[in-house]
C-alpha positions in Angstrom: 172.5 -2.7 -125.0 171.4 -3.7 -128.5 168.3 -5.9 -129.2 168.7 -8.4 -132.0 166.2 -7.8 -134.8 166.7 -9.4 -138.2 166.2 -7.7 -141.5 166.5 -4.1 -142.8 163.0 -3.3 -141.8 163.8 -4.1 -138.2 167.2 -2.4 -137.5 169.1 -3.0 -134.3 167.7 -0.9 -131.4 169.8 0.7 -128.8 168.9 1.9 -125.3 170.9 4.4 -123.2 171.2 5.4 -119.6 168.5 7.9 -118.7 169.5 11.6 -119.2 168.0 14.9 -118.0 164.5 15.4 -116.7 163.0 12.1 -115.7 159.4 13.3 -116.0 157.6 11.5 -118.8 157.6 13.6 -122.0 159.9 16.3 -120.7 162.9 15.0 -122.7 163.1 13.2 -126.1 162.1 9.5 -125.8 165.6 8.1 -126.1 166.8 10.3 -123.2 164.3 8.4 -121.0 165.4 4.8 -121.6 163.4 4.0 -124.7 165.1 2.1 -127.5 166.0 3.8 -130.7 167.5 2.8 -134.1 168.9 6.2 -134.8 171.4 7.0 -132.0 174.7 5.4 -131.0 177.6 6.1 -128.7 178.9 9.2 -130.5 175.4 10.8 -130.2 175.4 10.1 -126.5 178.9 11.7 -126.1 177.9 14.7 -128.2 174.6 15.2 -126.2 176.7 15.4 -123.0 179.0 18.0 -124.7 176.0 20.1 -125.7 174.2 19.9 -122.4 177.4 20.7 -120.4 178.1 23.8 -122.5 174.6 25.1 -122.3 174.4 24.6 -118.6 177.9 26.0 -117.9 178.2 28.8 -120.5 174.7 29.9 -121.4 172.1 29.4 -118.7 173.9 31.3 -115.9 174.1 34.4 -118.1 171.0 34.3 -120.3 168.8 36.7 -118.3 171.6 39.3 -118.3 172.1 38.9 -122.0 168.4 39.2 -122.7 168.3 42.4 -120.7 171.2 43.8 -122.7 169.7 42.4 -126.0 173.0 40.9 -126.9 175.3 38.0 -126.1 179.1 38.1 -126.3 180.6 37.3 -129.7 183.3 35.2 -128.1 180.7 32.7 -127.2 181.0 31.1 -130.7 184.8 30.6 -130.1 184.0 29.0 -126.7 181.5 26.7 -128.4 184.0 25.5 -131.0 186.6 24.9 -128.3 184.0 22.7 -126.5 183.4 20.7 -129.6 180.2 22.3 -130.8 179.6 23.6 -134.4 179.4 27.3 -135.2 177.6 27.1 -138.5 175.5 23.9 -138.5 176.4 20.4 -139.6 175.5 20.3 -143.3 177.9 18.1 -145.3 179.7 21.0 -147.0 180.1 22.8 -143.7 181.3 20.0 -141.4 184.3 19.2 -143.5 185.7 22.7 -142.6 185.7 22.1 -138.8 188.9 21.2 -137.0 189.3 17.4 -136.9 189.1 17.3 -133.1 185.5 18.5 -133.3 184.3 15.8 -135.7 183.6 12.2 -134.5 185.6 9.4 -136.1 182.6 8.3 -138.2 181.5 11.9 -138.9 178.4 13.9 -138.0 175.0 12.9 -139.2 171.6 14.6 -139.1 170.9 13.2 -135.7 174.0 14.9 -134.2 172.6 18.2 -135.5 169.2 17.4 -134.1 170.8 16.9 -130.7 172.7 20.1 -131.0 169.7 22.2 -132.0 167.5 20.6 -129.3 170.0 21.1 -126.6 170.6 24.7 -127.5 166.8 25.3 -127.3 166.5 23.5 -124.0 167.7 26.7 -122.2 164.6 28.5 -123.5 163.9 31.0 -126.3 166.5 33.6 -125.3 168.4 33.6 -128.6 171.8 32.7 -127.2 174.0 31.2 -129.9 171.2 32.1 -132.3 173.6 33.4 -134.8 175.2 30.0 -135.1 171.8 28.9 -136.5 171.8 31.8 -138.9 175.4 31.0 -139.9 174.2 27.5 -140.8 171.6 29.1 -143.2 173.8 31.7 -144.8 177.1 29.9 -145.2 176.1 26.7 -147.2 175.4 28.6 -150.5 178.9 30.1 -150.3 180.4 26.7 -149.8 178.5 24.7 -152.5 178.3 27.5 -155.1 180.9 30.2 -154.2 184.2 30.6 -155.9 187.5 30.1 -153.9 187.8 33.9 -153.8 184.3 34.3 -152.2 184.9 31.5 -149.8 188.3 32.9 -148.7 186.6 36.0 -147.4 184.3 34.4 -145.0 184.3 30.6 -144.5 187.3 30.1 -142.1 186.4 33.2 -140.1 182.8 32.0 -139.5 183.8 28.4 -138.8 186.3 29.5 -136.1 183.8 31.9 -134.5 185.6 35.1 -135.3 183.0 36.5 -137.7 179.3 35.9 -138.7 177.2 35.8 -141.8 173.4 36.4 -142.2 171.0 35.5 -144.9 169.2 38.4 -146.5 166.1 37.4 -148.6 162.9 38.7 -147.2 161.7 42.2 -148.1 158.9 44.6 -147.0 156.9 43.4 -150.1 158.2 39.9 -150.5 158.5 37.6 -147.4 157.7 34.0 -148.4 157.3 35.1 -152.1 161.0 34.9 -152.8 160.5 34.7 -156.6 159.2 38.3 -156.6 161.8 40.1 -154.5 162.7 43.6 -155.8 166.1 44.5 -154.4 168.1 45.1 -157.6 171.7 44.6 -158.6 172.7 46.3 -161.8 176.1 45.3 -163.3 178.3 48.3 -164.2 181.6 47.0 -165.6 183.2 45.1 -162.7 180.7 45.9 -159.9 177.0 45.3 -159.1 175.2 48.4 -157.9 172.6 47.3 -155.3 169.5 49.2 -154.3 166.6 48.1 -152.2 165.5 47.0 -148.7 165.4 43.8 -146.7 163.3 43.1 -143.7 163.2 40.6 -140.8 166.8 39.7 -141.3 167.8 37.7 -138.2 171.2 38.6 -136.8 172.0 41.4 -139.2 173.4 43.6 -136.5 175.9 40.8 -135.6 176.8 39.9 -139.2 180.1 40.8 -140.9 178.9 39.5 -144.2 175.5 38.8 -145.9 174.4 36.2 -148.4 172.2 38.6 -150.3 169.4 37.7 -152.7 169.0 40.3 -155.5 167.4 40.7 -158.8 169.9 40.8 -161.6 167.6 39.9 -164.5 164.0 39.3 -165.6 161.0 38.9 -163.4 160.4 35.7 -161.6 162.9 33.1 -160.1 165.2 33.1 -163.2 166.2 36.7 -162.5 167.5 36.1 -159.0 171.2 35.9 -158.0 173.2 35.8 -154.8 176.0 38.2 -153.7 178.4 38.1 -150.8 178.2 41.6 -149.3 180.6 43.0 -146.7 178.7 44.8 -143.9 181.1 47.7 -144.0 180.4 48.5 -147.7 179.4 52.2 -148.1 175.7 52.9 -148.7 174.7 49.8 -146.7 172.8 50.4 -143.4 171.6 48.0 -140.8 169.2 48.8 -138.0 167.8 46.6 -135.3 164.0 46.2 -135.3 161.9 46.3 -132.1 160.2 43.0 -131.6 157.5 41.7 -129.2 160.2 39.6 -127.5 163.6 41.1 -128.0 166.0 38.3 -127.2 169.8 38.5 -126.9 169.9 37.8 -130.7 167.7 40.1 -132.8 166.0 41.0 -136.1 167.1 43.8 -138.5 166.1 46.0 -141.4 168.6 46.5 -144.2 168.9 49.5 -146.6 170.9 49.5 -149.8 171.6 52.8 -151.5 173.9 52.5 -154.5 175.9 49.8 -152.7 178.8 48.7 -154.9 179.6 45.0 -154.7 182.5 43.6 -156.7 181.4 41.3 -159.5 183.8 38.7 -158.1 181.5 38.4 -155.1 178.7 36.8 -157.1 177.9 33.4 -155.5 177.7 30.8 -158.2 176.1 31.7 -161.5 174.0 34.8 -162.3 170.3 33.9 -162.4 170.7 30.7 -160.4 170.2 32.3 -157.0 166.7 31.0 -156.6 167.8 27.4 -157.1 170.6 27.8 -154.6 168.1 29.1 -152.0 165.7 26.1 -152.6 168.6 23.7 -151.9 169.1 25.6 -148.7 165.5 25.9 -147.5 165.0 22.4 -146.3 167.8 22.7 -143.8 166.6 26.1 -142.6 163.2 24.5 -141.8 164.9 21.7 -140.0 166.8 24.2 -137.8 163.7 26.1 -136.9 161.4 23.1 -136.3 163.9 21.3 -134.1 164.1 24.3 -131.8 160.3 24.9 -131.7 159.7 21.3 -130.8 162.0 21.7 -127.8 160.2 24.9 -126.9 156.9 23.1 -127.0 158.4 20.4 -124.7 159.5 23.1 -122.3 156.0 24.5 -122.1 154.7 21.0 -121.4 157.3 20.5 -118.7 156.5 23.8 -117.0 152.8 23.0 -117.1 153.3 19.5 -115.6 155.5 20.8 -112.8 153.0 23.6 -112.0 150.2 21.1 -111.8 152.2 19.3 -109.1 152.7 22.5 -107.0 149.4 24.3 -107.4 146.4 23.2 -105.3 142.7 24.0 -106.0 139.6 22.7 -104.2 141.8 20.9 -101.7 144.0 18.9 -104.0 146.8 19.3 -106.6 145.9 20.3 -110.1 147.1 17.1 -111.5 144.5 15.2 -109.6 141.7 16.9 -111.5 140.6 14.7 -114.4 140.5 17.5 -117.0 144.0 18.7 -116.1 145.3 15.1 -116.4 143.6 14.8 -119.8 145.1 18.0 -121.0 148.6 17.0 -119.9 
């Protein structure tokens, strides 16, 4: 139901039937019957789609996929068939999805928050993690790439047939993007790329890369973006061993005289840094939404353990300090 509240400072509030884990704090507040001004019927329907897909197609197989350090590529096509996005829900991206996937009033940021939260609810195993990476690597192609660049990758990624990764960080330049060193020298109609990239998530699954390179002077003004085919000669990808190797993965990239057509330049030369800045806010949103759910999972596990475990003749939750911590 909706509670009447006059004025734009007091928008209408909506409550929904309780959903998921009933324990206080183990689900977002609007799942537990609290009123919200941000969610409506389409969000409720979308939440159910996400939860059903995760419980039916991901959770039963996750441990097996983690053991194999890979999840099946066809999972993206199954997700799209179930009405879930394969490359995020930014404005430029959602217009490319089949009409049957998009609600009548369109997706908003809260639909994407639900999607990210529900995918993370299965735990940090990395299943469908490449969809999150697609949502970081594809937008620059859409808002800055030429029709030729877009034709190589957009439809294939949207329909779950191919993947794209974002290649920015380097051994000597992680968060210091303005000082990256991987070079791209223009020789007639090709860029010759040399250098290395490190901590590139999903690189072993990617068919294409949105690659940040230095085409000009030092600093942010000398950075450009190229679309690179993973099969290009001289380009090597290797998976890195990590403390927790999920069914997704992190990679190291080597470029040795890799020849990329000039026509694969994304947008204008020297504008790559600005394109990346436009993209970074959404990247942080993707990461933070997932980590918030992981924190909620940790809390839920601690709460349930406190109900099972007994010490000094009583359950943990009956100890004052444990209740205070929870």
